[in-house]
N, C-alpha and C positions, 0 to 999 in steps of 0.2 A: 035628175039623172042618177041612176043607181049603178054602183059597181057590182059586177058579178064575177068575183074572183074565187076560184075553188080553193078550199082549204086543203093544204098538203101536209100530211103528218109524216115526219121522217123519223126513222128509228135512230137512236143515238149510236154514234160510232163506238167501236170497241176502244176501251181505255187501256193503255199499257200500264202494267204494274210499275209502281215507283221503285220496286225492289230489283227490277231488271237493270243490269249494269249497262252503262253507256258504252258504245263500241269503241270510242276513242276518248281518252281523258288527257287533257293538257295541264301540266302544273309546272311550277318553277321550284327547283331544288338546287340549293348552293350555287346560284347564279347561272344555272343551265335550264333550258326548256326541256322537260321530259314529256315525251308523247307516249303514253301507255296505250297500246292497241290490245283490245279485249275481244276481238272478233276475227274471223277468218279474213285473210287479205286475198281476195280474188276479184273477179270482174265486177261483182255487185258493190264492193266497197272501195275499189281502187280510186274512183273520182273523189270521194269524201276524204279518204286518207291523204290523197295527193294534195287537195286544197289545204288541209291542216298542215302538212309538211311545208308546202310552199309559203304559207303565211308565217310559219315559225322561222324560216331561214331568211333572215334579213341581213343586208350588208352591215358589217360591224356590230352585229347583234350577239346575243348570248349563244353559247354552244348548244347543240341539239342532240339529245339522246333519244333513240326510239327503243322503247321497252317492248320486246317481243315475247316475254315469258308466258303470257296467257294466250298467245296465238296458237290455235290448234292446226290450222291449215294455211299454208303459204304457197299460193299458186304462182304460175309464171307471170301473170299480170301484176301480182303483188311484188314479186322480185323486181320487175321492171320499174314500178313506182319507187321502191326503195333505192334502186340504182340511180334513177334520175334525181332523186332528192340528194343523194350523196354527191353527184356531179354538180348540182346547183350550189350546194354548200361549198364545194371546192372553188367554184367560180367566184363566189361571194366572200371567200375567206373566212367562212364560219366553221368552227370545229363541229364534226358530225360523227356519231358513233351509234352502236347498237348495244343493247343489254338483253341477255337471254341465256338460256341453257344451251350448251352445245350438244349436239347429237352426232352419232357416228354417220359418216357419209360413205355410201357405197363407192368403191373404186372401180372404174371401168378398166377392162383389160386393155393393154396397149394395142394400137394398130387399128 
């Protein structure tokens, strides 16, 4: 009995450069967990960033700081993820804060 299996040659997948920055970097600094976000926080990234934040916010754990200095775009879904993370931290008694540059916010007229 002979096997008749066709030979399939596949092209190699594109390899990402090692110089590309990771979209989220987690490190420990002075007893705090610092989550540095280096990508836009929108619908495409919200699940990944939410998982990282949820994993870092542990009852009785270290404080969590979300570094937003390199974030170029912060969409509504991104704000929602950050708000939920802050609420979770409050429920679990974990210190939670943000680091980043402040930018002027447009004021809406009253009424």
